[in-house]
C-alpha positions in Angstrom: 50.2 24.8 30.7 49.8 21.1 30.6 46.1 21.7 31.5 45.7 23.8 28.4 47.3 21.1 26.3 45.0 18.5 27.7 42.0 20.7 27.0 42.9 21.3 23.4 43.8 17.7 22.9 40.4 16.7 24.3 38.7 19.1 22.0 40.6 17.8 19.0 39.7 14.3 20.0 36.0 15.2 20.3 36.1 16.9 16.9 37.7 13.9 15.3 35.2 11.6 17.0 32.3 13.8 15.6 33.9 13.7 12.2 34.2 9.9 12.4 30.5 9.6 13.5 29.4 11.9 10.6 31.5 10.0 8.1 30.1 6.7 9.4 26.6 8.0 9.2 27.2 9.1 5.6 28.8 5.8 4.7 25.7 4.0 6.1 23.4 6.1 4.0 25.5 5.5 0.9 25.5 1.8 1.5 21.7 1.8 1.9 21.4 3.5 -1.4 23.9 1.2 -3.1 21.9 -1.8 -1.7 19.0 -0.7 -3.9 18.8 -3.4 -6.6 19.5 -2.6 -10.2 16.7 -3.1 -12.7 18.3 -6.3 -14.1 18.6 -7.7 -10.6 14.9 -6.9 -10.0 13.9 -8.7 -13.2 15.9 -11.8 -12.5 14.8 -12.0 -8.9 11.1 -11.4 -9.8 11.2 -14.3 -12.3 13.0 -16.6 -9.8 10.6 -15.7 -6.9 7.5 -16.2 -9.1 8.8 -19.6 -10.4 9.5 -20.7 -6.8 6.0 -19.7 -5.6 4.0 -21.1 -8.6 6.2 -24.0 -9.7 5.9 -22.8 -13.3 8.5 -21.5 -15.7 8.7 -17.8 -16.0 9.7 -17.3 -19.7 9.9 -13.6 -20.2 9.0 -10.2 -18.7 6.8 -8.2 -21.0 6.3 -5.1 -18.9 8.5 -3.5 -16.3 8.2 -0.2 -14.4 9.3 1.4 -11.2 6.5 2.6 -8.9 6.3 4.6 -5.7 6.0 1.4 -3.7 8.7 -0.5 -5.6 8.4 -2.3 -9.0 5.6 -3.6 -11.1 6.1 -6.3 -13.8 4.1 -8.4 -16.1 5.6 -11.9 -16.5 4.8 -14.5 -19.2 4.6 -18.0 -17.7 4.3 -21.4 -19.3 1.3 -22.9 -17.5 0.8 -26.1 -19.5 3.2 -27.6 -22.0 1.6 -29.3 -25.0 2.7 -30.8 -28.3 3.0 -29.0 -30.6 4.5 -26.2 -28.6 2.2 -23.6 -30.3 -0.7 -25.2 -28.4 1.0 -24.8 -24.9 -1.0 -22.6 -22.4 0.7 -19.4 -21.4 -0.4 -16.9 -18.8 0.5 -13.3 -17.9 1.0 -12.5 -14.3 1.1 -9.1 -12.7 3.9 -9.1 -10.2 4.5 -6.5 -7.5 7.8 -6.1 -5.7 8.9 -3.7 -2.9 11.8 -1.3 -3.2 14.3 -4.0 -2.3 13.1 -6.3 -5.0 11.1 -8.7 -2.8 7.9 -10.1 -4.2 4.9 -8.7 -2.3 2.1 -10.1 -4.6 1.1 -11.5 -7.9 -2.0 -12.4 -9.8 -2.8 -14.0 -13.2 -4.3 -11.4 -15.5 -4.8 -13.5 -18.6 -4.4 -17.0 -20.1 -3.8 -17.8 -23.8 -2.4 -20.4 -26.2 1.2 -19.7 -27.2 0.4 -19.7 -30.9 -2.6 -17.4 -30.7 -2.5 -13.7 -31.6 -3.7 -11.3 -28.9 -7.4 -10.4 -29.2 -7.2 -7.7 -26.6 -6.0 -4.8 -28.7 -2.2 -4.6 -28.3 -1.7 -6.2 -25.0 
């Protein structure tokens, strides 16, 4: 009879071990999903990373969207400060980030004076 008890105890132990492994696996998946950055975190991090790389002040994000690869932003940057401020040179940078919010690339798409109206039809 003690043999039977050991066998059923072993089976119970194996089942609880499997349940623990499944729960641990589910928890790991949940934590990976919860590690995905929120949009505001992505915005802040993109501005900070671009400023670190270029040494220029990222003033605002004028475009922001989630893509299949991660995130795509257009960031307005102060390139050259002048007096009066309306004559300062600004630039728009296209910034690409991966799904975790890490910058994967950037490029300047236009340059303009701060006080000038856009001549490119709404951009």
